[in-house]
NUVEXGU-459030 format. One record per atom (N, C-alpha, C): residue in three letters; x, y, z. Coordinates in steps of 0.2 Angstrom, whole numbers, padded with zeros to 4 digits, always signed. Example, Ala and Ser with C-alpha at 12.3 -4.5 7.8 and 13.67 -1.06 7.14 Angstrom:
ala+0066-0028+0039
ala+0062-0022+0039
ala+0066-0016+0039
ser+0064-0011+0035
ser+0068-0005+0036
ser+0064+0000+0039
END
This chain:
met+0006-0007+0000
met-0001+0000+0000
met+0005+0006-0002
cys+0000+0014-0003
cys+0005+0017-0005
cys+0003+0024-0004
tyr+0005+0027+0003
tyr+0001+0032+0006
tyr+0008+0038+0003
ala+0000+0042+0002
ala+0005+0048+0001
ala+0009+0053+0008
ala+0012+0056+0008
ala+0016+0059+0013
ala+0012+0066+0014
pro+0010+0069+0021
pro+0007+0076+0020
pro+0013+0079+0019
val+0013+0086+0016
val+0015+0091+0014
val+0019+0095+0019
ala+0026+0096+0022
ala+0028+0101+0026
ala+0025+0108+0026
ser+0022+0109+0032
ser+0019+0115+0031
ser+0024+0120+0038
lys+0022+0124+0036
lys+0027+0130+0040
lys+0022+0129+0046
glu+0029+0130+0056
glu+0026+0131+0059
glu+0026+0138+0064
thr+0023+0140+0066
thr+0022+0148+0068
thr+0029+0147+0076
lys+0027+0154+0077
lys+0029+0155+0087
lys+0023+0150+0093
asp+0016+0153+0089
asp+0012+0154+0095
asp+0010+0146+0092
gly+0012+0142+0089
gly+0008+0137+0088
gly+0004+0133+0084
arg+0003+0137+0078
arg+0002+0137+0071
arg+0003+0135+0067
arg+0001+0130+0063
arg+0002+0126+0059
arg-0002+0128+0051
leu+0003+0133+0048
leu-0002+0137+0041
leu-0003+0130+0036
val-0008+0132+0035
val-0011+0128+0030
val-0011+0130+0022
cys-0014+0137+0021
cys-0012+0140+0018
cys-0013+0149+0018
glu-0009+0153+0012
glu-0014+0160+0012
glu-0014+0162+0010
asn-0017+0168+0010
asn-0020+0174+0004
asn-0015+0181+0004
arg-0008+0180+0000
arg-0006+0186+0000
arg-0010+0190-0002
arg-0012+0188-0006
arg-0016+0194-0012
arg-0018+0198-0007
ala-0027+0195-0004
ala-0029+0200+0001
ala-0023+0204+0006
arg-0018+0206+0007
arg-0013+0208+0012
arg-0011+0215+0004
his-0009+0211-0001
his-0010+0218-0008
his-0014+0221-0008
asp-0017+0219-0011
asp-0025+0224-0014
asp-0029+0229-0008
tyr-0029+0225-0001
tyr-0032+0229+0004
tyr-0030+0232+0011
ala-0028+0237+0013
ala-0027+0240+0019
ala-0031+0236+0025
ile-0028+0232+0028
ile-0032+0227+0035
ile-0033+0230+0040
asp-0038+0234+0043
asp-0040+0237+0048
asp-0039+0233+0054
arg-0042+0228+0056
arg-0043+0223+0059
arg-0041+0216+0058
arg-0040+0212+0061
arg-0041+0206+0062
arg-0046+0201+0066
leu-0048+0195+0064
leu-0050+0191+0068
leu-0050+0183+0067
glu-0052+0179+0072
glu-0050+0170+0071
glu-0055+0168+0072
ala-0059+0165+0066
ala-0065+0160+0067
ala-0062+0152+0065
gly-0068+0146+0068
gly-0068+0139+0067
gly-0072+0138+0062
leu-0071+0135+0057
leu-0075+0131+0050
leu-0076+0126+0054
ala-0082+0124+0050
ala-0087+0120+0051
ala-0085+0116+0045
leu-0083+0110+0045
leu-0080+0105+0040
leu-0082+0100+0041
thr-0082+0096+0035
thr-0085+0089+0038
thr-0077+0083+0037
gly-0074+0079+0039
gly-0070+0075+0041
gly-0066+0075+0034
ser-0068+0073+0027
ser-0064+0076+0020
ser-0061+0082+0020
glu-0063+0086+0023
glu-0061+0094+0020
glu-0055+0094+0027
val-0054+0090+0033
val-0048+0093+0038
val-0044+0086+0035
lys-0045+0082+0030
lys-0039+0077+0032
lys-0037+0081+0025
ala-0041+0082+0020
ala-0036+0090+0014
ala-0035+0094+0016
cys-0035+0096+0019
cys-0031+0103+0024
cys-0025+0099+0028
arg-0025+0094+0030
arg-0020+0092+0032
arg-0013+0092+0029
glu-0015+0089+0023
glu-0012+0088+0017
glu-0009+0095+0013
gly-0013+0099+0015
gly-0011+0104+0011
gly-0013+0108+0004
lys-0020+0104+0006
lys-0024+0103-0002
lys-0029+0110-0003
ala-0028+0117-0001
ala-0033+0124+0000
ala-0029+0127-0001
his-0034+0132-0004
his-0033+0137-0005
his-0036+0144-0005
leu-0035+0151-0004
leu-0039+0156-0001
leu-0038+0161-0008
ser-0037+0163-0014
ser-0035+0163-0019
ser-0041+0170-0022
asp-0049+0167-0023
asp-0052+0169-0022
asp-0060+0171-0019
ala-0058+0170-0013
ala-0064+0169-0006
ala-0064+0174-0004
tyr-0071+0174-0001
tyr-0071+0181+0003
tyr-0076+0180+0007
val-0078+0184+0013
val-0081+0179+0020
val-0088+0185+0018
met-0094+0182+0020
met-0100+0185+0021
met-0105+0184+0024
val-0110+0189+0028
val-0114+0186+0032
val-0121+0187+0031
arg-0124+0181+0030
arg-0132+0182+0029
arg-0137+0176+0033
gly-0140+0179+0034
gly-0145+0176+0039
gly-0141+0175+0046
gly-0141+0181+0048
gly-0135+0179+0055
gly-0131+0176+0056
glu-0126+0172+0051
glu-0122+0168+0050
glu-0117+0170+0046
gly-0108+0167+0046
gly-0105+0170+0045
gly-0102+0164+0039
phe-0102+0167+0033
phe-0098+0160+0029
phe-0092+0161+0022
leu-0088+0157+0022
leu-0082+0158+0016
leu-0084+0156+0011
val-0087+0159+0007
val-0087+0159+0000
val-0082+0158-0005
asn-0083+0152-0008
asn-0078+0151-0012
asn-0071+0148-0014
gly-0071+0148-0005
gly-0066+0144-0001
gly-0063+0137-0006
his-0057+0133-0006
his-0056+0131-0011
his-0054+0126-0009
ile-0054+0120-0005
ile-0052+0115-0002
ile-0053+0107-0006
ala-0048+0104-0010
ala-0047+0098-0014
ala-0051+0091-0011
glu-0057+0091-0015
glu-0056+0083-0014
glu-0049+0077-0010
tyr-0052+0074-0005
tyr-0046+0069-0001
tyr-0048+0063-0005
ser-0042+0060-0006
ser-0041+0056-0014
ser-0043+0049-0007
gln-0043+0048-0003
gln-0046+0043+0002
gln-0052+0044+0005
ala-0057+0047+0003
ala-0065+0047+0005
ala-0068+0042-0002
asn-0067+0042-0005
asn-0071+0037-0011
asn-0081+0043-0010
arg-0084+0039-0010
arg-0090+0042-0010
arg-0092+0047-0007
tyr-0091+0047-0001
tyr-0090+0052+0004
tyr-0087+0058+0004
asn-0085+0062-0001
asn-0083+0066-0002
asn-0085+0072-0002
his-0080+0078-0003
his-0084+0085-0001
his-0085+0089-0008
glu-0088+0092-0008
glu-0089+0097-0015
glu-0084+0100-0014
pro-0079+0105-0017
pro-0072+0109-0016
pro-0075+0115-0016
asn-0079+0119-0018
asn-0078+0126-0018
asn-0088+0126-0015
arg-0090+0123-0009
arg-0092+0124-0008
arg-0094+0131-0002
asp-0101+0132+0000
asp-0099+0138+0006
asp-0097+0135+0014
arg-0095+0137+0019
arg-0094+0134+0023
arg-0093+0139+0031
lys-0097+0137+0034
lys-0100+0141+0040
lys-0093+0143+0044
leu-0095+0148+0044
leu-0087+0153+0050
leu-0091+0151+0058
leu-0088+0149+0062
leu-0091+0149+0070
leu-0088+0153+0073
leu-0090+0158+0074
leu-0090+0164+0079
leu-0094+0167+0084
his-0094+0170+0088
his-0097+0175+0092
his-0103+0179+0090
lys-0109+0180+0092
lys-0114+0181+0089
lys-0112+0189+0090
lys-0106+0194+0095
lys-0105+0198+0094
lys-0100+0201+0091
glu-0096+0194+0088
glu-0090+0197+0083
glu-0095+0198+0076
leu-0100+0192+0076
leu-0105+0190+0070
leu-0107+0197+0066
glu-0111+0199+0075
glu-0115+0207+0072
glu-0110+0213+0074
arg-0104+0216+0072
arg-0098+0218+0072
arg-0097+0217+0065
leu-0097+0211+0062
leu-0091+0210+0055
leu-0098+0212+0049
glu-0105+0211+0052
glu-0112+0213+0049
glu-0109+0221+0047
val-0110+0223+0052
val-0109+0232+0053
val-0105+0234+0049
asp-0098+0231+0049
asp-0094+0234+0046
asp-0093+0232+0037
thr-0096+0229+0038
thr-0096+0225+0029
thr-0101+0231+0025
arg-0110+0229+0028
arg-0113+0232+0026
arg-0113+0239+0028
gln-0114+0243+0032
gln-0115+0250+0034
gln-0108+0254+0034
lys-0101+0252+0035
lys-0097+0256+0034
lys-0093+0254+0027
gly-0094+0250+0023
gly-0092+0247+0016
gly-0086+0244+0016
leu-0086+0240+0023
leu-0076+0238+0022
leu-0076+0231+0021
val-0072+0229+0018
val-0071+0220+0014
val-0070+0216+0018
ala-0072+0210+0019
ala-0069+0205+0025
ala-0065+0198+0020
val-0059+0200+0023
val-0058+0193+0016
val-0054+0188+0023
pro-0052+0182+0017
pro-0046+0178+0026
pro-0042+0178+0020
leu-0039+0180+0026
leu-0028+0179+0026
leu-0027+0174+0027
ala-0028+0170+0032
ala-0024+0163+0031
ala-0028+0158+0035
leu-0029+0152+0033
leu-0030+0145+0035
leu-0025+0140+0038
tyr-0026+0138+0045
tyr-0022+0135+0049
tyr-0025+0131+0054
phe-0021+0127+0055
phe-0022+0120+0065
phe-0022+0123+0069
lys-0023+0126+0072
lys-0022+0127+0080
lys-0024+0124+0085
glu-0020+0120+0087
glu-0023+0116+0093
glu-0028+0110+0092
gly-0026+0109+0085
gly-0029+0103+0082
gly-0034+0105+0076
arg-0039+0111+0078
arg-0043+0112+0074
arg-0040+0116+0070
val-0045+0117+0063
val-0044+0122+0056
val-0047+0129+0058
lys-0041+0134+0058
lys-0045+0140+0058
lys-0044+0144+0053
leu-0048+0149+0052
leu-0046+0154+0048
leu-0047+0162+0050
glu-0041+0163+0048
glu-0038+0173+0049
glu-0045+0176+0044
ile-0046+0181+0048
ile-0051+0186+0042
ile-0049+0194+0047
gly-0048+0193+0037
gly-0045+0204+0040
gly-0050+0208+0036
val-0052+0213+0043
val-0056+0218+0038
val-0054+0225+0040
gly-0055+0228+0031
gly-0053+0231+0028
gly-0056+0236+0024
lys-0053+0241+0020
lys-0051+0245+0016
lys-0050+0244+0007
gly-0052+0243+0002
gly-0046+0240-0003
gly-0042+0246-0004
lys-0038+0243-0008
lys-0034+0249-0011
lys-0034+0252-0016
thr-0031+0260-0017
thr-0033+0261-0024
thr-0023+0260-0028
glu-0026+0260-0033
glu-0017+0259-0037
glu-0013+0263-0036
ile-0016+0266-0032
ile-0009+0274-0030
ile-0007+0272-0022
asp-0011+0268-0021
asp-0009+0266-0011
asp-0007+0261-0014
arg-0007+0255-0016
arg-0002+0248-0017
arg+0005+0251-0021
arg+0005+0258-0027
arg+0013+0261-0028
arg+0016+0263-0021
glu+0014+0267-0018
glu+0017+0268-0014
glu+0018+0265-0008
ala+0015+0257-0008
ala+0018+0255+0000
ala+0023+0252-0007
ile+0024+0247-0011
ile+0029+0245-0012
ile+0034+0250-0012
arg+0035+0257-0014
arg+0038+0262-0014
arg+0044+0262-0006
glu+0037+0262-0003
glu+0041+0260+0005
glu+0044+0257+0008
arg+0043+0250+0003
arg+0047+0245+0005
arg+0051+0244+0002
asp+0053+0247-0005
asp+0060+0245-0007
asp+0064+0250-0002
val+0062+0257-0002
val+0065+0263+0003
val+0068+0258+0011
arg+0062+0255+0012
arg+0065+0252+0019
arg+0069+0245+0016
arg+0069+0243+0011
arg+0076+0236+0011
arg+0081+0241+0009
glu+0082+0245+0005
glu+0088+0250+0006
glu+0090+0253+0010
met+0089+0254+0015
met+0093+0256+0021
met+0093+0252+0025
gln+0090+0246+0025
gln+0093+0240+0029
gln+0100+0236+0026
arg+0097+0238+0018
arg+0105+0237+0015
arg+0113+0242+0017
val+0111+0245+0018
val+0115+0251+0021
val+0117+0252+0026
val+0114+0252+0030
val+0116+0250+0038
val+0119+0242+0039
lys+0115+0236+0035
lys+0122+0231+0035
lys+0128+0232+0033
arg+0130+0236+0027
arg+0135+0237+0028
arg+0140+0242+0030
END
């Protein structure tokens, strides 16, 4: 019998094991606030996450009917799950406290902010989603951020020499 080895993932300082990260969100949005949410997943989805077969590139967070959902997040099918496999792009329910959900809904509906998933990771054996709430950056803001980053790098190079 042949088993696929789990994908080596990054272990962070606070005991989180990263499954995937949405780096595009950090580039396109000015994140003001972050929150951590659990995800209601099936067993085959958790096993696929353990193998690192997930991505959040086109995903977003939506509040409807008083519940939060991760929409368009892709978790690939688990190869060993046979007929009990999951739908890869289904909406997944977020596990948040009532006050967190209410604040998220106010931010997205009334204040015009955007809620985007930043990272999917394991924390103490459970799958967690880091959500960022903020505004979309304009092209000018993005260029300015790139310019600042380049200046910082150049200063560090000069100091290092």
